[in-house]
C-alpha positions as CSV (number, residue, x, y, z in Angstrom):
1,X,-16.7,-63.7,-40.8
2,X,-14.4,-62.7,-38.0
3,X,-12.5,-60.5,-40.3
4,X,-15.7,-58.8,-41.5
5,X,-16.9,-58.5,-38.0
6,X,-13.6,-57.0,-36.9
7,X,-13.7,-54.6,-39.8
8,X,-17.3,-53.6,-38.9
9,X,-16.2,-53.0,-35.3
10,X,-13.2,-51.1,-36.4
11,X,-15.4,-48.8,-38.7
12,X,-17.9,-48.5,-35.9
13,X,-15.2,-47.4,-33.4
14,X,-13.8,-44.9,-35.9
15,X,-17.2,-43.5,-36.4
16,X,-17.8,-43.4,-32.7
17,X,-14.6,-41.6,-31.9
18,X,-15.0,-39.3,-34.9
19,X,-18.4,-38.5,-33.6
20,X,-17.0,-37.8,-30.2
21,X,-14.4,-35.5,-31.6
22,X,-17.0,-33.5,-33.5
23,X,-19.2,-33.5,-30.4
24,X,-16.3,-32.1,-28.3
25,X,-15.7,-29.4,-30.9
26,X,-19.4,-28.5,-30.7
27,X,-19.3,-28.4,-26.9
28,X,-16.2,-26.2,-26.9
29,X,-17.8,-23.8,-29.4
30,X,-21.0,-23.8,-27.4
31,X,-19.1,-22.7,-24.2
32,X,-17.4,-20.0,-26.1
33,X,-20.6,-18.7,-27.8
34,X,-22.8,-19.1,-24.8
35,X,-20.7,-17.5,-22.1
36,X,-18.3,-15.1,-23.9
37,X,-19.1,-12.0,-26.1
38,X,-16.9,-10.7,-28.8
39,X,-15.5,-7.1,-28.6
40,X,-17.4,-4.5,-30.6
41,X,-15.2,-2.0,-32.4
42,X,-16.0,1.7,-31.9
43,X,-16.9,3.8,-34.9
44,X,-13.4,5.3,-35.2
45,X,-11.9,1.9,-36.1
46,X,-14.9,0.5,-37.9
47,X,-13.2,0.5,-41.3
48,X,-9.8,-0.8,-40.2
49,X,-9.0,-4.0,-42.1
50,X,-9.1,-7.2,-40.0
51,X,-5.4,-7.9,-40.9
52,X,-4.5,-4.6,-39.1
53,X,-7.0,-4.9,-36.2
54,X,-5.8,-8.4,-35.4
55,X,-2.1,-7.4,-35.6
56,X,-0.6,-6.8,-32.2
57,X,2.0,-4.4,-33.5
58,X,-0.7,-2.2,-35.1
59,X,-2.6,-2.3,-31.8
60,X,0.5,-1.1,-30.0
61,X,1.2,1.6,-32.5
62,X,-2.5,2.9,-32.4
63,X,-2.8,3.1,-28.6
64,X,-4.8,6.0,-27.3
65,X,-2.4,8.5,-25.7
66,X,-4.3,11.8,-26.0
67,X,-7.6,13.3,-25.1
68,X,-8.2,14.2,-28.7
69,X,-8.4,10.5,-29.7
70,X,-10.1,9.4,-26.5
71,X,-12.9,11.8,-27.1
72,X,-13.6,10.0,-30.4
73,X,-14.2,6.8,-28.5
74,X,-16.0,7.7,-25.3
75,X,-17.9,10.7,-23.8
76,X,-15.0,12.1,-21.8
77,X,-16.1,13.8,-18.5
78,X,-14.6,17.0,-17.2
79,X,-13.0,15.1,-14.3
80,X,-11.2,12.7,-16.8
81,X,-10.1,15.7,-18.9
82,X,-8.7,17.5,-15.8
83,X,-7.1,14.3,-14.4
84,X,-5.3,13.6,-17.7
85,X,-4.0,17.1,-18.0
86,X,-2.6,17.0,-14.4
87,X,-1.3,13.4,-14.5
88,X,0.0,12.4,-17.9
89,X,3.5,13.7,-17.4
90,X,3.8,11.6,-14.2
91,X,2.2,8.5,-15.6
92,X,1.2,8.2,-19.3
93,X,-2.1,7.1,-20.6
94,X,-2.0,4.3,-23.1
95,X,-5.0,2.2,-24.2
96,X,-5.0,-0.3,-27.0
97,X,-7.9,0.0,-29.5
98,X,-9.0,-3.5,-28.5
99,X,-9.2,-2.7,-24.8
100,X,-10.9,0.6,-25.5
101,X,-13.5,-1.3,-27.4
102,X,-14.6,-2.9,-24.1
103,X,-15.2,0.5,-22.5
104,X,-18.8,1.7,-22.0
105,X,-18.5,5.1,-23.5
106,X,-21.5,6.5,-21.7
107,X,-20.7,5.2,-18.2
108,X,-17.9,7.0,-16.3
109,X,-17.9,4.1,-13.8
110,X,-17.4,1.3,-16.4
111,X,-14.9,-1.1,-14.8
112,X,-12.7,-1.1,-18.0
113,X,-12.7,2.7,-18.0
114,X,-11.8,3.0,-14.4
115,X,-8.7,0.8,-15.0
116,X,-7.5,2.7,-18.1
117,X,-8.6,6.4,-18.1
118,X,-7.1,8.8,-15.5
119,X,-9.3,10.0,-12.6
120,X,-8.8,12.7,-10.0
121,X,-7.9,10.2,-7.4
122,X,-4.5,9.7,-9.0
123,X,-3.6,13.2,-7.9
124,X,-4.2,12.5,-4.3
125,X,-0.9,11.3,-2.8
126,X,-1.6,9.9,0.7
127,X,1.0,10.2,3.5
128,X,1.4,6.4,3.6
129,X,1.8,6.0,-0.2
130,X,5.1,4.6,-1.4
131,X,7.0,5.1,-4.7
132,X,8.3,1.5,-4.4
133,X,5.5,-0.1,-2.3
134,X,6.9,-3.6,-2.4
135,X,10.5,-2.6,-1.7
136,X,11.7,-4.1,-5.0
137,X,14.7,-1.8,-5.4
138,X,16.2,-2.6,-2.0
139,X,16.3,-6.3,-2.9
140,X,17.9,-5.7,-6.3
141,X,21.5,-7.0,-6.3
142,X,21.9,-6.1,-10.0
143,X,19.7,-3.8,-12.1
144,X,16.7,-5.7,-13.3
145,X,16.7,-8.5,-10.7
146,X,14.7,-8.5,-7.5
147,X,15.9,-11.4,-5.3
148,X,13.7,-11.5,-2.2
149,X,12.7,-15.1,-1.7
150,X,15.4,-17.8,-1.3
151,X,14.8,-19.8,-4.5
152,X,13.2,-17.4,-6.9
153,X,13.8,-14.0,-8.5
154,X,11.8,-11.4,-10.5
155,X,13.4,-10.5,-13.8
156,X,12.5,-7.0,-15.2
157,X,12.7,-7.2,-19.0
158,X,10.9,-4.1,-20.3
159,X,9.2,-0.8,-19.2
160,X,6.4,-1.1,-21.8
161,X,2.8,-2.4,-21.5
162,X,0.0,-2.4,-24.0
163,X,-2.2,-0.6,-21.5
164,X,-1.0,1.6,-18.6
165,X,-3.3,0.4,-15.9
166,X,-4.2,3.2,-13.6
167,X,-3.7,1.0,-10.5
168,X,-0.2,0.0,-11.5
169,X,2.2,-0.8,-8.6
170,X,5.3,0.1,-10.7
171,X,4.4,3.6,-11.8
172,X,8.0,4.6,-11.0
173,X,9.2,2.5,-13.9
174,X,6.4,1.4,-16.2
175,X,5.9,3.7,-19.3
176,X,9.2,5.5,-18.5
177,X,11.8,4.9,-21.3
178,X,14.6,5.7,-18.9
179,X,13.9,2.5,-17.1
180,X,14.1,0.4,-20.2
181,X,15.9,-2.9,-19.8
182,X,18.7,-2.4,-22.4
183,X,20.7,-5.4,-23.7
184,X,23.6,-4.8,-21.3
185,X,21.2,-4.9,-18.3
186,X,19.6,-8.0,-19.7
187,X,22.9,-9.8,-19.9
188,X,23.9,-8.7,-16.4
189,X,20.5,-10.1,-15.1
190,X,21.0,-13.4,-16.9
191,X,24.5,-13.7,-15.6
192,X,23.2,-13.2,-12.0
193,X,20.6,-15.9,-12.5
194,X,23.3,-18.3,-13.9
195,X,25.7,-17.6,-11.1
196,X,23.2,-18.2,-8.3
197,X,22.5,-21.9,-8.2
198,X,19.9,-21.6,-5.4
199,X,17.5,-20.0,-7.9
200,X,15.1,-22.6,-9.3
201,X,12.2,-20.3,-10.3
202,X,12.3,-17.1,-12.5
203,X,9.4,-14.7,-12.8
204,X,9.8,-12.8,-16.1
205,X,8.2,-9.5,-15.7
206,X,8.1,-5.8,-16.6
207,X,6.2,-3.7,-17.8
208,X,4.8,-6.6,-19.8
209,X,7.4,-9.1,-21.1
210,X,5.2,-9.8,-24.1
211,X,5.9,-6.2,-25.3
212,X,9.3,-7.7,-26.2
213,X,9.7,-9.1,-29.7
214,X,9.4,-12.9,-30.2
215,X,13.1,-13.0,-30.9
216,X,14.1,-11.1,-27.8
217,X,11.8,-13.1,-25.6
218,X,12.9,-16.4,-27.1
219,X,16.5,-15.4,-26.4
220,X,15.6,-14.8,-22.7
221,X,13.7,-18.1,-22.5
222,X,16.4,-20.2,-24.2
223,X,19.1,-18.7,-21.9
224,X,17.0,-19.5,-18.8
225,X,16.0,-23.0,-19.9
226,X,19.7,-23.7,-20.7
227,X,20.6,-23.2,-17.0
228,X,20.8,-26.6,-15.2
229,X,19.5,-25.3,-11.9
230,X,16.3,-23.6,-13.3
231,X,13.3,-25.8,-12.9
232,X,10.4,-23.4,-13.9
233,X,9.9,-20.0,-15.1
234,X,6.8,-17.8,-15.1
235,X,5.8,-15.1,-17.6
236,X,3.8,-12.3,-16.0
237,X,1.6,-10.7,-18.7
238,X,-1.6,-8.8,-19.0
239,X,-1.6,-9.1,-22.8
240,X,-4.2,-11.8,-22.6
241,X,-6.5,-9.2,-21.2
242,X,-5.5,-6.0,-23.0
243,X,-4.0,-7.2,-26.3
244,X,-5.0,-10.9,-26.9
245,X,-3.7,-10.6,-30.5
246,X,-0.2,-10.7,-29.1
247,X,-0.4,-14.5,-28.7
248,X,0.1,-15.6,-32.3
249,X,0.2,-19.2,-33.5
250,X,3.9,-18.9,-34.0
251,X,4.5,-17.4,-30.5
252,X,2.5,-20.3,-28.9
253,X,4.4,-22.8,-30.9
254,X,7.7,-21.3,-29.8
255,X,6.8,-21.7,-26.1
256,X,6.4,-25.5,-26.6
257,X,10.2,-25.7,-26.9
258,X,10.7,-24.5,-23.3
259,X,8.3,-26.3,-21.1
260,X,7.3,-26.2,-18.3
261,X,6.0,-22.7,-19.2
262,X,3.7,-21.0,-16.6
263,X,1.8,-17.9,-17.5
264,X,0.5,-15.5,-14.9
265,X,-2.1,-13.1,-16.2
266,X,-4.3,-10.4,-14.7
267,X,-8.0,-10.5,-15.4
268,X,-9.9,-8.1,-13.1
269,X,-13.5,-8.2,-14.3
270,X,-15.8,-10.4,-16.3
271,X,-16.1,-7.8,-19.1
272,X,-12.5,-8.6,-19.9
273,X,-13.4,-12.2,-20.6
274,X,-14.2,-11.9,-24.3
275,X,-14.2,-14.4,-27.1
276,X,-10.9,-13.0,-28.2
277,X,-9.5,-13.6,-24.7
278,X,-11.0,-17.1,-24.7
279,X,-9.3,-17.9,-28.0
280,X,-5.9,-16.6,-26.7
281,X,-6.0,-18.6,-23.5
282,X,-7.0,-21.6,-25.7
283,X,-3.8,-21.2,-27.8
284,X,-1.6,-21.1,-24.7
285,X,-3.5,-24.0,-23.0
286,X,-3.3,-26.1,-26.2
287,X,0.4,-25.4,-26.4
288,X,0.8,-26.9,-22.9
289,X,1.1,-23.8,-20.8
290,X,-0.3,-23.6,-17.3
291,X,-2.2,-20.3,-16.8
292,X,-2.9,-18.6,-13.5
293,X,-4.8,-15.4,-12.8
294,X,-3.8,-12.7,-10.3
295,X,-6.7,-10.4,-9.7
296,X,-6.2,-7.1,-7.9
297,X,-9.0,-6.1,-5.6
298,X,-10.2,-2.7,-6.9
299,X,-12.9,-0.4,-5.4
300,X,-15.7,0.0,-7.9
301,X,-14.3,-2.6,-10.2
302,X,-14.5,-6.0,-8.6
303,X,-15.1,-5.5,-4.9
304,X,-18.2,-7.7,-4.6
305,X,-18.5,-11.5,-4.2
306,X,-20.9,-11.7,-7.2
307,X,-18.4,-10.1,-9.6
308,X,-15.5,-12.2,-8.4
309,X,-17.5,-15.4,-8.6
310,X,-18.6,-14.6,-12.2
311,X,-15.0,-13.7,-13.2
312,X,-13.6,-16.9,-11.7
313,X,-16.2,-19.1,-13.3
314,X,-15.4,-17.6,-16.7
315,X,-11.7,-18.1,-16.0
316,X,-12.1,-21.8,-15.3
317,X,-14.0,-22.1,-18.6
318,X,-11.0,-20.4,-20.3
319,X,-8.7,-23.0,-18.6
320,X,-7.2,-20.3,-16.3
321,X,-6.8,-21.1,-12.6
322,X,-7.9,-18.3,-10.2
323,X,-4.7,-18.1,-8.3
324,X,-4.5,-14.8,-6.2
325,X,-6.6,-11.9,-5.1
326,X,-4.2,-9.2,-4.3
327,X,-5.1,-6.4,-1.8
328,X,-4.3,-3.2,-3.7
329,X,-0.8,-2.1,-3.0
330,X,0.2,1.2,-1.2
331,X,1.5,2.7,-4.5
332,X,1.4,6.4,-5.0
333,X,-1.9,7.8,-6.5
334,X,-4.0,4.6,-6.3
335,X,-5.6,5.0,-2.8
336,X,-9.0,5.6,-4.5
337,X,-8.8,1.9,-5.6
338,X,-8.0,0.5,-2.2
339,X,-10.7,-1.3,-0.3
340,X,-10.8,-2.3,3.4
341,X,-9.2,-5.7,4.1
342,X,-12.6,-6.9,5.3
343,X,-13.9,-6.5,1.8
344,X,-11.5,-9.2,0.6
345,X,-12.2,-11.5,3.5
346,X,-15.9,-11.1,2.8
347,X,-15.4,-12.1,-0.8
348,X,-13.5,-15.3,0.2
349,X,-16.2,-16.0,2.8
350,X,-18.8,-15.8,0.0
351,X,-16.8,-18.1,-2.3
352,X,-15.6,-20.8,0.0
353,X,-18.2,-23.6,0.0
354,X,-20.6,-21.6,-2.1
355,X,-18.8,-22.5,-5.3
356,X,-16.2,-25.1,-6.2
357,X,-12.8,-24.9,-4.5
358,X,-11.1,-24.4,-7.9
359,X,-12.8,-21.0,-8.1
360,X,-11.5,-19.8,-4.7
361,X,-8.1,-18.1,-5.0
362,X,-5.7,-17.1,-2.2
363,X,-6.3,-13.7,-0.8
364,X,-3.0,-12.0,0.0
365,X,-1.4,-8.7,1.0
366,X,2.0,-8.2,-0.5
367,X,3.5,-6.6,2.6
368,X,4.7,-3.0,2.2
369,X,8.4,-2.5,2.1
370,X,9.2,-6.0,0.9
371,X,7.7,-8.4,3.4
372,X,6.4,-10.7,0.8
373,X,2.9,-12.2,0.3
374,X,0.9,-12.8,3.4
375,X,-2.3,-14.9,3.0
376,X,-5.5,-13.9,4.7
377,X,-8.5,-16.2,5.3
378,X,-11.7,-15.9,7.3
379,X,-11.5,-17.4,10.7
380,X,-13.1,-20.9,10.7
381,X,-11.7,-22.0,14.1
382,X,-14.2,-21.3,16.8
383,X,-12.3,-22.8,19.7
384,X,-9.2,-25.0,20.3
385,X,-8.8,-26.9,23.5
386,X,-6.0,-29.5,23.7
387,X,-6.9,-32.1,21.0
388,X,-10.4,-30.8,20.5
389,X,-11.0,-28.3,17.6
390,X,-14.4,-26.6,17.3
391,X,-14.9,-25.5,13.7
392,X,-17.5,-23.7,11.6
393,X,-18.3,-24.4,8.0
394,X,-19.4,-22.0,5.2
395,X,-23.0,-22.1,6.5
396,X,-21.8,-21.2,10.1
397,X,-22.7,-24.7,11.3
398,X,-20.5,-25.9,14.1
399,X,-18.5,-29.2,14.1
400,X,-16.0,-30.8,16.4
401,X,-12.8,-32.5,15.3
402,X,-10.8,-34.6,17.8
403,X,-7.1,-35.3,17.2
404,X,-5.9,-38.9,18.0
């Protein structure tokens, strides 16, 4: 009897856990279907086979680089046409078919469109605008390495990106083939990291490092992971947003060999949180990667608390941690994107306490000229006298805290 009872219990347990597994799959799919929409292909690509559309190399090759192609996707305005003619030699236009599929073709103020299609504001170079707003070149001991902080470096690995974001802070280099990180420069950068034992953290950047081939990127990762003093590395990529097809099953499997792998990505608006992006983040999360988001505060794109809250809630469902809100840098030709600092503080004020702490990122200014990231928070200290602190909460209610 005991054996039979045990067998029955065993079968019941298997059925229970099997049911839970099926239930979890249903829940996961429900989250995906309920909160995330798939992209919708424009007519120009309607007949493209799925095997091509879902191929990241095809997406790179078919990027929109001219007005002739753009006009087949959206209703181009006179301003956009004039801005392209005047700006494309200074900073190229490049939009993947996938990211273009997220654009509202009838709305000149579509947040995806503002980030990817030239506007007149790019031609307005303000007196305080800087070619190298973060002073990266002055902290570059060898080409391709910016060493500003004591224990970490930024490693420039390519000039290319799937989409040339109009708010780019590295316009001086991105999209310019003359700034390409050739193999000789790559080796010089790796040698510097290997020689400097104080470095424990490497930010692999560009351009977008995922524009490199799997083989080239794995070579970089294997070299870095082979250095005894390196504890973590971060991959800074916007491919999850602009070209989610880049994260293939084989690429995700390759990353598992080099843990811990931290991915920093760059979602700026809820419209970018599609089912395709959800699936790509799932691949990375299932492969054991930690994923953080670095949003840039952009006028007309995401400068309200409601939009940021919606974005951050979607990111959490995608297993992406809202990490930073960056005040828009003082790069040349992007002043039309910059908001007052008070706008960012107001967003934090409307997030803290009104939603879960996980959905509240750090708001920072990356100080012009290379001063590094400076965090900004609303002032919650009303008064401080000796050991007595008078504080306010998110509802502006007053509380006292006394130190021992």
